[in-house]
LODO-517775 format. One record per residue (C-alpha): residue number from 1; residue in one letter; x, y, z. Coordinates in steps of 0.05 Angstrom, whole numbers, plus 32768, in hexadecimal, padded with zeros to 4 digits. Layout:
BEGIN
<pt num="NUM" residu="a" u="X" v="Y" w="Z"/>
...
This chain:
BEGIN
<pt num="1" residu="m" u="7FFC" v="7FFF" w="7FFD"/>
<pt num="2" residu="i" u="801B" v="803F" w="7FE7"/>
<pt num="3" residu="a" u="7FF7" v="807C" w="8019"/>
<pt num="4" residu="a" u="8002" v="80CB" w="7FF9"/>
<pt num="5" residu="v" u="8004" v="80F8" w="802E"/>
<pt num="6" residu="g" u="801B" v="813C" w="802B"/>
<pt num="7" residu="k" u="7FEC" v="817D" w="8040"/>
<pt num="8" residu="p" u="7FAB" v="8192" w="802B"/>
<pt num="9" residu="s" u="7FA8" v="81A7" w="7FE4"/>
<pt num="10" residu="a" u="7FF0" v="8189" w="7FCB"/>
<pt num="11" residu="g" u="7FCD" v="8166" w="7F98"/>
<pt num="12" residu="k" u="7FC9" v="811E" w="7FBB"/>
<pt num="13" residu="s" u="7F83" v="810F" w="7F97"/>
<pt num="14" residu="s" u="7F9D" v="8136" w="7F5F"/>
<pt num="15" residu="l" u="7FDD" v="80F9" w="7F58"/>
<pt num="16" residu="l" u="7FA6" v="80BD" w="7F6C"/>
<pt num="17" residu="n" u="7F7F" v="80CC" w="7F26"/>
<pt num="18" residu="a" u="7FB9" v="80D2" w="7F0B"/>
<pt num="19" residu="v" u="7FD9" v="808E" w="7F17"/>
<pt num="20" residu="t" u="7F97" v="806D" w="7F20"/>
<pt num="21" residu="d" u="7F55" v="8061" w="7F0B"/>
<pt num="22" residu="a" u="7F36" v="8086" w="7F41"/>
<pt num="23" residu="k" u="7F0C" v="80C2" w="7F43"/>
<pt num="24" residu="a" u="7F24" v="80E3" w="7F83"/>
<pt num="25" residu="k" u="7EF9" v="812B" w="7F91"/>
<pt num="26" residu="v" u="7F35" v="8165" w="7F88"/>
<pt num="27" residu="g" u="7F24" v="81A3" w="7F93"/>
<pt num="28" residu="a" u="7F48" v="81EC" w="7FA7"/>
<pt num="29" residu="y" u="7F32" v="81EB" w="7FF0"/>
<pt num="30" residu="p" u="7F5D" v="81CE" w="8021"/>
<pt num="31" residu="f" u="7F46" v="8184" w="8040"/>
<pt num="32" residu="t" u="7F16" v="8177" w="8000"/>
<pt num="33" residu="t" u="7F2A" v="8129" w="8019"/>
<pt num="34" residu="i" u="7F08" v="8118" w="8058"/>
<pt num="35" residu="e" u="7F0B" v="80C8" w="8045"/>
<pt num="36" residu="p" u="7F45" v="80AA" w="8035"/>
<pt num="37" residu="n" u="7F3D" v="8097" w="7FDD"/>
<pt num="38" residu="r" u="7F60" v="8053" w="7FCA"/>
<pt num="39" residu="g" u="7F78" v="803C" w="7F7B"/>
<pt num="40" residu="m" u="7F98" v="800C" w="7F5D"/>
<pt num="41" residu="a" u="7FE0" v="802E" w="7F31"/>
<pt num="42" residu="w" u="7FFD" v="7FFA" w="7F07"/>
<pt num="43" residu="i" u="804C" v="7FF1" w="7F08"/>
<pt num="44" residu="k" u="806F" v="7FCE" w="7EC6"/>
<pt num="45" residu="v" u="80A9" v="7F9D" w="7ECB"/>
<pt num="46" residu="d" u="80CF" v="7F84" w="7EA2"/>
<pt num="47" residu="a" u="80F1" v="7F4B" w="7EAE"/>
<pt num="48" residu="l" u="80DE" v="7F1F" w="7E78"/>
<pt num="49" residu="l" u="80EC" v="7F48" w="7E44"/>
<pt num="50" residu="e" u="80B3" v="7F5A" w="7E12"/>
<pt num="51" residu="l" u="8080" v="7F3A" w="7E27"/>
<pt num="52" residu="d" u="803F" v="7F5A" w="7E17"/>
<pt num="53" residu="p" u="8030" v="7F94" w="7E49"/>
<pt num="54" residu="r" u="7FED" v="7F76" w="7E61"/>
<pt num="55" residu="l" u="8021" v="7F45" w="7E80"/>
<pt num="56" residu="r" u="805E" v="7F78" w="7EA7"/>
<pt num="57" residu="s" u="801F" v="7F9B" w="7ECA"/>
<pt num="58" residu="v" u="801E" v="7F92" w="7F19"/>
<pt num="59" residu="p" u="7FDF" v="7FBE" w="7F41"/>
<pt num="60" residu="v" u="7FFC" v="7FDD" w="7F77"/>
<pt num="61" residu="s" u="7FC8" v="8007" w="7FA9"/>
<pt num="62" residu="v" u="7FCF" v="803F" w="7FB7"/>
<pt num="63" residu="l" u="7FA4" v="8074" w="7FF3"/>
<pt num="64" residu="d" u="7F91" v="80B7" w="7FF9"/>
<pt num="65" residu="v" u="7F8D" v="80D4" w="8030"/>
<pt num="66" residu="a" u="7F75" v="8110" w="8050"/>
<pt num="67" residu="g" u="7FA4" v="814E" w="805B"/>
<pt num="68" residu="l" u="7FCD" v="814C" w="808F"/>
<pt num="69" residu="v" u="7FE0" v="81A4" w="80AF"/>
<pt num="70" residu="p" u="800A" v="81BC" w="80E6"/>
<pt num="71" residu="g" u="7FEA" v="8198" w="812F"/>
<pt num="72" residu="a" u="7FD2" v="815E" w="8113"/>
<pt num="73" residu="a" u="7FF0" v="8136" w="8149"/>
<pt num="74" residu="e" u="7FC2" v="815E" w="8181"/>
<pt num="75" residu="g" u="7F81" v="814E" w="8151"/>
<pt num="76" residu="a" u="7F8D" v="818E" w="8129"/>
<pt num="77" residu="g" u="7F67" v="818D" w="80E8"/>
<pt num="78" residu="l" u="7F5C" v="8148" w="80DD"/>
<pt num="79" residu="g" u="7F9D" v="8131" w="80EE"/>
<pt num="80" residu="n" u="7F87" v="80EF" w="811C"/>
<pt num="81" residu="k" u="7F59" v="80CE" w="80E5"/>
<pt num="82" residu="f" u="7F93" v="80DB" w="80BD"/>
<pt num="83" residu="l" u="7FCA" v="80BC" w="80E3"/>
<pt num="84" residu="d" u="7FA0" v="8087" w="80E7"/>
<pt num="85" residu="d" u="7F97" v="8078" w="80A2"/>
<pt num="86" residu="l" u="7FEB" v="806B" w="80A5"/>
<pt num="87" residu="r" u="7FE1" v="8032" w="80C8"/>
<pt num="88" residu="t" u="7FDB" v="7FFF" w="807C"/>
<pt num="89" residu="a" u="800B" v="8023" w="805B"/>
<pt num="90" residu="q" u="8056" v="800F" w="8046"/>
<pt num="91" residu="v" u="8077" v="8044" w="8023"/>
<pt num="92" residu="l" u="8060" v="808B" w="802F"/>
<pt num="93" residu="v" u="8058" v="80BB" w="7FF2"/>
<pt num="94" residu="h" u="8061" v="8102" w="8009"/>
<pt num="95" residu="v" u="803E" v="8134" w="7FD8"/>
<pt num="96" residu="v" u="805C" v="817C" w="7FD4"/>
<pt num="97" residu="d" u="8042" v="81AF" w="7FB3"/>
<pt num="98" residu="a" u="8081" v="81CF" w="7F9F"/>
<pt num="99" residu="s" u="8053" v="820C" w="7F7A"/>
<pt num="100" residu="g" u="805C" v="822E" w="7FC0"/>
<pt num="101" residu="t" u="8001" v="8250" w="7FAF"/>
<pt num="102" residu="t" u="7FF5" v="821D" w="7FED"/>
<pt num="103" residu="d" u="8014" v="8228" w="803B"/>
<pt num="104" residu="e" u="800B" v="81F8" w="8073"/>
<pt num="105" residu="k" u="7FBE" v="81F2" w="8079"/>
<pt num="106" residu="g" u="7FBD" v="81E5" w="8037"/>
<pt num="107" residu="q" u="7F95" v="822F" w="8025"/>
<pt num="108" residu="a" u="7FA8" v="8255" w="7FE1"/>
<pt num="109" residu="a" u="7FF1" v="827D" w="7FF2"/>
<pt num="110" residu="r" u="8025" v="82A5" w="7FCE"/>
<pt num="111" residu="g" u="8069" v="8298" w="7FCE"/>
<pt num="112" residu="y" u="8069" v="8263" w="8009"/>
<pt num="113" residu="d" u="80A7" v="823B" w="8007"/>
<pt num="114" residu="p" u="808C" v="81F4" w="8014"/>
<pt num="115" residu="v" u="80D5" v="81E5" w="802F"/>
<pt num="116" residu="g" u="80BB" v="81D3" w="8079"/>
<pt num="117" residu="d" u="8091" v="81AD" w="8063"/>
<pt num="118" residu="v" u="80B0" v="8174" w="805A"/>
<pt num="119" residu="e" u="80C9" v="8173" w="80A7"/>
<pt num="120" residu="w" u="808A" v="818B" w="80C5"/>
<pt num="121" residu="l" u="8061" v="8158" w="80A6"/>
<pt num="122" residu="f" u="8084" v="8120" w="80BA"/>
<pt num="123" residu="d" u="8094" v="8147" w="810B"/>
<pt num="124" residu="e" u="8043" v="8135" w="8103"/>
<pt num="125" residu="i" u="8053" v="80EB" w="80FA"/>
<pt num="126" residu="i" u="808E" v="80F0" w="8131"/>
<pt num="127" residu="s" u="8055" v="8110" w="8162"/>
<pt num="128" residu="w" u="801F" v="80E1" w="8150"/>
<pt num="129" residu="v" u="804F" v="80A2" w="815C"/>
<pt num="130" residu="a" u="806D" v="80BD" w="81A3"/>
<pt num="131" residu="g" u="802E" v="80CC" w="81B6"/>
<pt num="132" residu="n" u="800F" v="808B" w="81B5"/>
<pt num="133" residu="l" u="8047" v="806C" w="81CE"/>
<pt num="134" residu="a" u="804F" v="8098" w="8210"/>
<pt num="135" residu="a" u="8008" v="8091" w="8226"/>
<pt num="136" residu="k" u="8022" v="804C" w="8228"/>
<pt num="137" residu="w" u="8056" v="8057" w="8234"/>
<pt num="138" residu="p" u="8057" v="8046" w="8285"/>
<pt num="139" residu="a" u="802E" v="8005" w="8283"/>
<pt num="140" residu="t" u="8061" v="7FF7" w="8248"/>
<pt num="141" residu="a" u="809D" v="8002" w="8276"/>
<pt num="142" residu="r" u="807D" v="7FD6" w="82B9"/>
<pt num="143" residu="r" u="806A" v="7FA1" w="8294"/>
<pt num="144" residu="h" u="80B8" v="7F9F" w="8270"/>
<pt num="145" residu="a" u="80D3" v="7F9E" w="82B3"/>
<pt num="146" residu="r" u="80AD" v="7F74" w="82D8"/>
<pt num="147" residu="t" u="80A8" v="7F3D" w="8298"/>
<pt num="148" residu="g" u="80F3" v="7F3E" w="828A"/>
<pt num="149" residu="a" u="80D9" v="7F33" w="823A"/>
<pt num="150" residu="r" u="8109" v="7F48" w="8202"/>
<pt num="151" residu="m" u="8112" v="7F93" w="81EF"/>
<pt num="152" residu="a" u="80F9" v="7F7C" w="81AC"/>
<pt num="153" residu="d" u="80B9" v="7F5F" w="81BD"/>
<pt num="154" residu="t" u="80A2" v="7F91" w="81EA"/>
<pt num="155" residu="l" u="80A6" v="7FCA" w="81BC"/>
<pt num="156" residu="q" u="808B" v="7F97" w="817B"/>
<pt num="157" residu="a" u="8048" v="7F9D" w="81B4"/>
<pt num="158" residu="q" u="804D" v="7FE3" w="81B3"/>
<pt num="159" residu="l" u="805B" v="7FF2" w="8163"/>
<pt num="160" residu="s" u="802E" v="7FAF" w="8146"/>
<pt num="161" residu="g" u="7FEE" v="7FE1" w="813B"/>
<pt num="162" residu="y" u="8012" v="800C" w="810C"/>
<pt num="163" residu="g" u="8021" v="7FCA" w="80D4"/>
<pt num="164" residu="t" u="806C" v="7FBF" w="80EE"/>
<pt num="165" residu="k" u="8087" v="7F7D" w="80EB"/>
<pt num="166" residu="p" u="80AD" v="7F53" w="8121"/>
<pt num="167" residu="a" u="80F1" v="7F5E" w="80F1"/>
<pt num="168" residu="l" u="80EF" v="7FA8" w="80F2"/>
<pt num="169" residu="t" u="80DE" v="7FB9" w="8138"/>
<pt num="170" residu="a" u="8120" v="7F86" w="813F"/>
<pt num="171" residu="e" u="8145" v="7FA7" w="811E"/>
<pt num="172" residu="l" u="8137" v="7FEF" w="8139"/>
<pt num="173" residu="v" u="814E" v="7FCF" w="8173"/>
<pt num="174" residu="d" u="8189" v="7FC5" w="8151"/>
<pt num="175" residu="t" u="819B" v="8007" w="8138"/>
<pt num="176" residu="l" u="8185" v="8024" w="8172"/>
<pt num="177" residu="g" u="81B3" v="7FFC" w="81B0"/>
<pt num="178" residu="l" u="8181" v="7FED" w="81D4"/>
<pt num="179" residu="r" u="8188" v="7FC1" w="8209"/>
<pt num="180" residu="d" u="815A" v="7F87" w="8224"/>
<pt num="181" residu="s" u="8162" v="7F95" w="826F"/>
<pt num="182" residu="e" u="815F" v="7FE5" w="8251"/>
<pt num="183" residu="d" u="8130" v="800A" w="8288"/>
<pt num="184" residu="l" u="80F1" v="8026" w="826C"/>
<pt num="185" residu="e" u="80D5" v="8048" w="82A5"/>
<pt num="186" residu="a" u="8115" v="8071" w="82AF"/>
<pt num="187" residu="w" u="8107" v="8095" w="825A"/>
<pt num="188" residu="d" u="80E9" v="80E8" w="8253"/>
<pt num="189" residu="d" u="80C1" v="80EA" w="8216"/>
<pt num="190" residu="e" u="80F3" v="8105" w="81EF"/>
<pt num="191" residu="r" u="8115" v="80C0" w="81F9"/>
<pt num="192" residu="i" u="80D1" v="80A1" w="81E5"/>
<pt num="193" residu="r" u="80CA" v="80DE" w="81A3"/>
<pt num="194" residu="d" u="811A" v="80C6" w="818C"/>
<pt num="195" residu="l" u="8104" v="8081" w="8186"/>
<pt num="196" residu="a" u="80C5" v="8092" w="8168"/>
<pt num="197" residu="a" u="80E9" v="80C7" w="8132"/>
<pt num="198" residu="a" u="8111" v="8083" w="8123"/>
<pt num="199" residu="f" u="80D4" v="8055" w="8124"/>
<pt num="200" residu="v" u="80B1" v="807F" w="80E9"/>
<pt num="201" residu="a" u="80F1" v="808A" w="80C3"/>
<pt num="202" residu="a" u="80F7" v="8039" w="80CB"/>
<pt num="203" residu="r" u="80B2" v="802F" w="80B7"/>
<pt num="204" residu="f" u="8093" v="8062" w="808A"/>
<pt num="205" residu="p" u="80BE" v="8062" w="804E"/>
<pt num="206" residu="t" u="80B4" v="80A4" w="8036"/>
<pt num="207" residu="i" u="80BE" v="80BB" w="7FE3"/>
<pt num="208" residu="l" u="80B1" v="8105" w="7FD1"/>
<pt num="209" residu="a" u="8090" v="8112" w="7F9F"/>
<pt num="210" residu="l" u="8096" v="8167" w="7F86"/>
<pt num="211" residu="n" u="804B" v="8175" w="7F6A"/>
<pt num="212" residu="k" u="803D" v="81B0" w="7F44"/>
<pt num="213" residu="i" u="8082" v="81B4" w="7F15"/>
<pt num="214" residu="d" u="805F" v="81DC" w="7EE6"/>
<pt num="215" residu="h" u="8056" v="8219" w="7F10"/>
<pt num="216" residu="p" u="8082" v="8260" w="7F0E"/>
<pt num="217" residu="d" u="809F" v="8250" w="7F49"/>
<pt num="218" residu="a" u="80A4" v="8209" w="7F4B"/>
<pt num="219" residu="d" u="80F5" v="8207" w="7F40"/>
<pt num="220" residu="v" u="8105" v="822F" w="7F79"/>
<pt num="221" residu="n" u="80E6" v="8201" w="7F9E"/>
<pt num="222" residu="i" u="8101" v="81C7" w="7F94"/>
<pt num="223" residu="m" u="8146" v="81DE" w="7F93"/>
<pt num="224" residu="g" u="813D" v="81F2" w="7FD4"/>
<pt num="225" residu="i" u="8113" v="81AE" w="7FE7"/>
<pt num="226" residu="v" u="8157" v="8181" w="7FCA"/>
<pt num="227" residu="s" u="818D" v="81B1" w="7FE4"/>
<pt num="228" residu="k" u="816A" v="819C" w="802C"/>
<pt num="229" residu="y" u="8162" v="815A" w="8028"/>
<pt num="230" residu="g" u="8177" v="813E" w="7FE9"/>
<pt num="231" residu="d" u="815E" v="8129" w="7FAB"/>
<pt num="232" residu="d" u="815F" v="80D8" w="7FB7"/>
<pt num="233" residu="r" u="811B" v="80CA" w="7FC8"/>
<pt num="234" residu="v" u="8105" v="810F" w="7F9F"/>
<pt num="235" residu="v" u="80DA" v="810A" w="7F67"/>
<pt num="236" residu="l" u="80B9" v="8141" w="7F40"/>
<pt num="237" residu="c" u="807D" v="813D" w="7F2B"/>
<pt num="238" residu="s" u="8037" v="815C" w="7F0C"/>
<pt num="239" residu="a" u="7FF7" v="813F" w="7F0E"/>
<pt num="240" residu="l" u="7FC8" v="8168" w="7EF0"/>
<pt num="241" residu="a" u="7FEC" v="8162" w="7EB6"/>
<pt num="242" residu="e" u="7FEB" v="8116" w="7EAE"/>
<pt num="243" residu="l" u="7FA2" v="8124" w="7EBF"/>
<pt num="244" residu="a" u="7FA0" v="8148" w="7E79"/>
<pt num="245" residu="l" u="7FC5" v="8124" w="7E60"/>
<pt num="246" residu="r" u="7F96" v="80E2" w="7E62"/>
<pt num="247" residu="k" u="7F56" v="8112" w="7E60"/>
<pt num="248" residu="m" u="7F69" v="811D" w="7E18"/>
<pt num="249" residu="a" u="7F82" v="80DE" w="7E09"/>
<pt num="250" residu="k" u="7F44" v="80C1" w="7E1B"/>
<pt num="251" residu="a" u="7F21" v="80E9" w="7DEB"/>
<pt num="252" residu="k" u="7F49" v="80DB" w="7DB9"/>
<pt num="253" residu="y" u="7F74" v="811F" w="7DA8"/>
<pt num="254" residu="i" u="7FB4" v="80FA" w="7DBC"/>
<pt num="255" residu="e" u="7FCF" v="80BD" w="7DB6"/>
<pt num="256" residu="y" u="7FFF" v="80C5" w="7E04"/>
<pt num="257" residu="v" u="802C" v="8090" w="7E1C"/>
<pt num="258" residu="p" u="8030" v="8090" w="7E71"/>
<pt num="259" residu="g" u="8068" v="80A9" w="7E8E"/>
<pt num="260" residu="t" u="808B" v="80BC" w="7E50"/>
<pt num="261" residu="d" u="8096" v="80FD" w="7E2B"/>
<pt num="262" residu="e" u="806C" v="80DA" w="7DF7"/>
<pt num="263" residu="v" u="802D" v="80F4" w="7DD7"/>
<pt num="264" residu="l" u="800E" v="80FD" w="7D81"/>
<pt num="265" residu="t" u="7FDE" v="8125" w="7D74"/>
<pt num="266" residu="a" u="7FB2" v="8120" w="7D2A"/>
<pt num="267" residu="a" u="7FE5" v="8153" w="7D15"/>
<pt num="268" residu="d" u="8027" v="8119" w="7D2B"/>
<pt num="269" residu="a" u="7FFA" v="80DF" w="7D18"/>
<pt num="270" residu="p" u="7FCD" v="80EA" w="7CE3"/>
<pt num="271" residu="d" u="7FB3" v="809A" w="7CDB"/>
<pt num="272" residu="a" u="7FAB" v="808F" w="7D26"/>
<pt num="273" residu="g" u="7F61" v="80A8" w="7D1C"/>
<pt num="274" residu="l" u="7F67" v="80DF" w="7D4F"/>
<pt num="275" residu="k" u="7F41" v="811E" w="7D52"/>
<pt num="276" residu="p" u="7F55" v="8169" w="7D4A"/>
<pt num="277" residu="l" u="7F6F" v="8187" w="7D7C"/>
<pt num="278" residu="p" u="7F3A" v="81C2" w="7D95"/>
<pt num="279" residu="s" u="7F63" v="8200" w="7DA5"/>
<pt num="280" residu="k" u="7F4F" v="8200" w="7DF5"/>
<pt num="281" residu="h" u="7F7F" v="81B2" w="7DF6"/>
<pt num="282" residu="a" u="7FB2" v="81BB" w="7DBE"/>
<pt num="283" residu="s" u="7FC6" v="8200" w="7DFA"/>
<pt num="284" residu="t" u="7FB9" v="81DA" w="7E2E"/>
<pt num="285" residu="l" u="7FF5" v="8199" w="7E06"/>
<pt num="286" residu="e" u="8018" v="81D7" w="7DF1"/>
<pt num="287" residu="s" u="8020" v="81ED" w="7E3B"/>
<pt num="288" residu="i" u="8034" v="81A5" w="7E52"/>
<pt num="289" residu="q" u="8066" v="8197" w="7E18"/>
<pt num="290" residu="d" u="8089" v="81D2" w="7E2E"/>
<pt num="291" residu="l" u="807F" v="81DE" w="7E74"/>
<pt num="292" residu="v" u="8087" v="818D" w="7E8D"/>
<pt num="293" residu="l" u="808B" v="8156" w="7E56"/>
<pt num="294" residu="f" u="80D0" v="8179" w="7E39"/>
<pt num="295" residu="r" u="80EB" v="818D" w="7E78"/>
<pt num="296" residu="h" u="80E3" v="8152" w="7EAD"/>
<pt num="297" residu="g" u="80DC" v="8119" w="7E70"/>
<pt num="298" residu="s" u="8093" v="810B" w="7E92"/>
<pt num="299" residu="t" u="806A" v="811B" w="7EB1"/>
<pt num="300" residu="g" u="8083" v="80F7" w="7EF2"/>
<pt num="301" residu="v" u="8041" v="80DB" w="7F1B"/>
<pt num="302" residu="h" u="805A" v="8091" w="7EF7"/>
<pt num="303" residu="e" u="809C" v="80A0" w="7F14"/>
<pt num="304" residu="v" u="8089" v="80A6" w="7F62"/>
<pt num="305" residu="i" u="805B" v="806E" w="7F66"/>
<pt num="306" residu="a" u="8099" v="8049" w="7F48"/>
<pt num="307" residu="a" u="80CD" v="805B" w="7F78"/>
<pt num="308" residu="a" u="809F" v="8058" w="7FA3"/>
<pt num="309" residu="v" u="809F" v="800D" w="7F8F"/>
<pt num="310" residu="a" u="80EB" v="800D" w="7F84"/>
<pt num="311" residu="e" u="80EB" v="8026" w="7FD6"/>
<pt num="312" residu="l" u="80D5" v="7FED" w="7FEE"/>
<pt num="313" residu="g" u="8103" v="7FC5" w="7FCB"/>
<pt num="314" residu="l" u="80CC" v="7F9E" w="7FA2"/>
<pt num="315" residu="f" u="80D5" v="7F74" w="7F5C"/>
<pt num="316" residu="p" u="80AD" v="7F4C" w="7F43"/>
<pt num="317" residu="v" u="80AE" v="7EFB" w="7F3B"/>
<pt num="318" residu="f" u="8083" v="7EC8" w="7F07"/>
<pt num="319" residu="p" u="8062" v="7E90" w="7F13"/>
<pt num="320" residu="v" u="8052" v="7E59" w="7EED"/>
<pt num="321" residu="a" u="8041" v="7E16" w="7EE4"/>
<pt num="322" residu="s" u="805A" v="7DF2" w="7EAD"/>
<pt num="323" residu="a" u="809F" v="7DD1" w="7EBE"/>
<pt num="324" residu="q" u="80A9" v="7DCD" w="7E6A"/>
<pt num="325" residu="s" u="809C" v="7E1C" w="7E64"/>
<pt num="326" residu="c" u="80C6" v="7E3A" w="7EA7"/>
<pt num="327" residu="r" u="80FB" v="7E08" w="7E88"/>
<pt num="328" residu="g" u="8104" v="7E1B" w="7E46"/>
<pt num="329" residu="f" u="80E6" v="7E6C" w="7E4F"/>
<pt num="330" residu="d" u="80D3" v="7E66" w="7E09"/>
<pt num="331" residu="l" u="80C9" v="7EBF" w="7E14"/>
<pt num="332" residu="a" u="80BA" v="7EC3" w="7DBE"/>
<pt num="333" residu="r" u="807C" v="7E99" w="7DCA"/>
<pt num="334" residu="s" u="805F" v="7EBD" w="7E02"/>
<pt num="335" residu="a" u="806C" v="7EF9" w="7DED"/>
<pt num="336" residu="g" u="8030" v="7F0B" w="7DC5"/>
<pt num="337" residu="a" u="8000" v="7ED9" w="7DF6"/>
<pt num="338" residu="a" u="7FCB" v="7F07" w="7E1E"/>
<pt num="339" residu="g" u="7FCE" v="7EEE" w="7E5D"/>
<pt num="340" residu="s" u="7FAC" v="7F11" w="7E93"/>
<pt num="341" residu="s" u="7FC4" v="7F3C" w="7ECF"/>
<pt num="342" residu="g" u="7FB2" v="7F06" w="7F07"/>
<pt num="343" residu="g" u="7F7D" v="7ECA" w="7F0D"/>
<pt num="344" residu="a" u="7F8F" v="7E80" w="7EF3"/>
<pt num="345" residu="s" u="7FD8" v="7E61" w="7EFC"/>
<pt num="346" residu="s" u="8008" v="7E6C" w="7EBD"/>
<pt num="347" residu="t" u="7FFF" v="7E37" w="7E99"/>
<pt num="348" residu="d" u="8026" v="7E2D" w="7E47"/>
<pt num="349" residu="g" u="8008" v="7E55" w="7E11"/>
<pt num="350" residu="p" u="7FDA" v="7E91" w="7E1A"/>
<pt num="351" residu="g" u="7FE7" v="7EAA" w="7E5F"/>
<pt num="352" residu="l" u="8026" v="7E98" w="7E65"/>
<pt num="353" residu="f" u="8046" v="7EC3" w="7E9A"/>
<pt num="354" residu="s" u="8002" v="7EDF" w="7EAA"/>
<pt num="355" residu="d" u="800F" v="7EE1" w="7EF5"/>
<pt num="356" residu="v" u="803A" v="7F14" w="7F19"/>
<pt num="357" residu="f" u="8043" v="7F2F" w="7F55"/>
<pt num="358" residu="m" u="807A" v="7F5A" w="7F7C"/>
<pt num="359" residu="v" u="809C" v="7F40" w="7FB9"/>
<pt num="360" residu="k" u="80B9" v="7F60" w="7FE8"/>
<pt num="361" residu="p" u="810F" v="7F55" w="8001"/>
<pt num="362" residu="g" u="810E" v="7F1A" w="8030"/>
<pt num="363" residu="t" u="80C9" v="7EEF" w="801C"/>
<pt num="364" residu="t" u="80E3" v="7EA0" w="8008"/>
<pt num="365" residu="v" u="80C7" v="7E77" w="7FDB"/>
<pt num="366" residu="r" u="809E" v="7E4C" w="8011"/>
<pt num="367" residu="t" u="8072" v="7E96" w="8021"/>
<pt num="368" residu="f" u="806D" v="7EA2" w="7FD6"/>
<pt num="369" residu="a" u="8050" v="7E64" w="7FBC"/>
<pt num="370" residu="i" u="801D" v="7E5B" w="7FF1"/>
<pt num="371" residu="n" u="7FF9" v="7EA7" w="7FEC"/>
<pt num="372" residu="f" u="8001" v="7E92" w="7F9F"/>
<pt num="373" residu="l" u="7FDB" v="7E54" w="7FAD"/>
<pt num="374" residu="r" u="7FAE" v="7E81" w="7FD5"/>
<pt num="375" residu="s" u="7F99" v="7EAD" w="7FA2"/>
<pt num="376" residu="l" u="7F88" v="7E81" w="7F6C"/>
<pt num="377" residu="y" u="7F6F" v="7E49" w="7F9C"/>
<pt num="378" residu="g" u="7F53" v="7E63" w="7FD7"/>
<pt num="379" residu="d" u="7F65" v="7E45" w="801E"/>
<pt num="380" residu="d" u="7F50" v="7E03" w="800D"/>
<pt num="381" residu="g" u="7F77" v="7DFE" w="7FD5"/>
<pt num="382" residu="p" u="7FBE" v="7DD0" w="7FC2"/>
<pt num="383" residu="g" u="7FF5" v="7DDA" w="7FF6"/>
<pt num="384" residu="f" u="803F" v="7DEE" w="7FD3"/>
<pt num="385" residu="g" u="806A" v="7DB3" w="7FBA"/>
<pt num="386" residu="h" u="809C" v="7DCD" w="7FB0"/>
<pt num="387" residu="a" u="80C7" v="7E01" w="7F79"/>
<pt num="388" residu="e" u="80FB" v="7E0F" w="7F4C"/>
<pt num="389" residu="r" u="811F" v="7E40" w="7F1B"/>
<pt num="390" residu="p" u="8119" v="7E37" w="7ECA"/>
<pt num="391" residu="d" u="8152" v="7E0B" w="7EC7"/>
<pt num="392" residu="g" u="812A" v="7DDA" w="7EF3"/>
<pt num="393" residu="t" u="815C" v="7DF2" w="7F36"/>
<pt num="394" residu="p" u="812D" v="7DDD" w="7F6C"/>
<pt num="395" residu="l" u="8122" v="7E0F" w="7FA8"/>
<pt num="396" residu="s" u="8121" v="7DF9" w="7FE5"/>
<pt num="397" residu="g" u="80DB" v="7E2B" w="8009"/>
<pt num="398" residu="g" u="8110" v="7E51" w="803A"/>
<pt num="399" residu="h" u="8130" v="7E63" w="7FF4"/>
<pt num="400" residu="v" u="8132" v="7EB5" w="8008"/>
<pt num="401" residu="l" u="811A" v="7ECA" w="7FC0"/>
<pt num="402" residu="t" u="8144" v="7EFD" w="7FA2"/>
<pt num="403" residu="p" u="8140" v="7F1F" w="7F63"/>
<pt num="404" residu="d" u="8167" v="7EF6" w="7F3A"/>
<pt num="405" residu="d" u="8128" v="7EC5" w="7F4C"/>
<pt num="406" residu="t" u="80F4" v="7EE5" w="7F11"/>
<pt num="407" residu="v" u="80D1" v="7E9A" w="7F00"/>
<pt num="408" residu="l" u="80BC" v="7E6C" w="7F30"/>
<pt num="409" residu="r" u="80A1" v="7E39" w="7F18"/>
<pt num="410" residu="i" u="8073" v="7E18" w="7F4D"/>
<pt num="411" residu="v" u="8059" v="7DD2" w="7F5A"/>
<pt num="412" residu="t" u="801F" v="7DBC" w="7F90"/>
<pt num="413" residu="g" u="8025" v="7D8F" w="7FC6"/>
């Protein structure tokens, strides 16, 4: 689950609409979004050369939650509701209004510097976690001392409500150098907040999506944000530009390849069956090309989702049922196969490589196979027998999958 976060009117709902088929309400006023909106984006995977594009798209769930304002951890705005909506997120996309046309509360402004938006948003998330921990800390500390529990177990009991896995908690304990004999009753609010800050950094990896890059003031604001936070997790985008292009393409005014700067009009491709561009659309397209596509190579919205997936280290795995297809790896024969994005197990001929799953680092063959078989047959289906690579090399159930394990033959037990 990817969660789009940020202050009101930053463009979170527009981003969701731009990368999914969702129809989230948008508006030029704060708190247009009250209930979280959900949509499904599609990530292309290129592991199998030139397979039909439909076989190389993997669904990724995206959540657009209510805007966050300073003081949210104390209940300002829709803060408590917003923060609770984050519990299911695996990675955050912080949508920042790079134009400087909205202040920290999402209200219309001129010349606002968004560089501070990044810091105060995470301060609010940290304050939310720290407040929850502090409220139960005395009881937690007494229980830890009384039972002599491992520090990782004590903290896991407090952090599991945020969707935290024990492995992450154990890593957090090691990173902070916490001992099992730690006297938690001696911890003050500052120590608890330090723990919350380290936890938030580990639990909620974040991509900065600098939106509205076609505004005249965006360049200066982008430079300020990159100068302070670096550019390793920054993606530039224009959600409204993507929406405009999609709308024109749907109306058959243009041919547009999402994620690129490739746009064709009736004048460019007379035989493509495109309608002549009305003057208003022509002006819009020219502006998008000049300010976004020609400068940045794309609208950036698909790169935002791809960066979020990459932040999690996910990689594609294609399960197949046929030993012959798996070992022969006949891509030429399968290249034109009209498969689906999920459903029945892959077999010889049409549908080969039709199933693809994005896998988390550390996933074992057994875990992957069991989840795959359940997706096909439910809880009453066949069990996992064994797996092998295309060359016939057997893999144990405990084998940890890597990006080299692109194709697996799954044999039921």
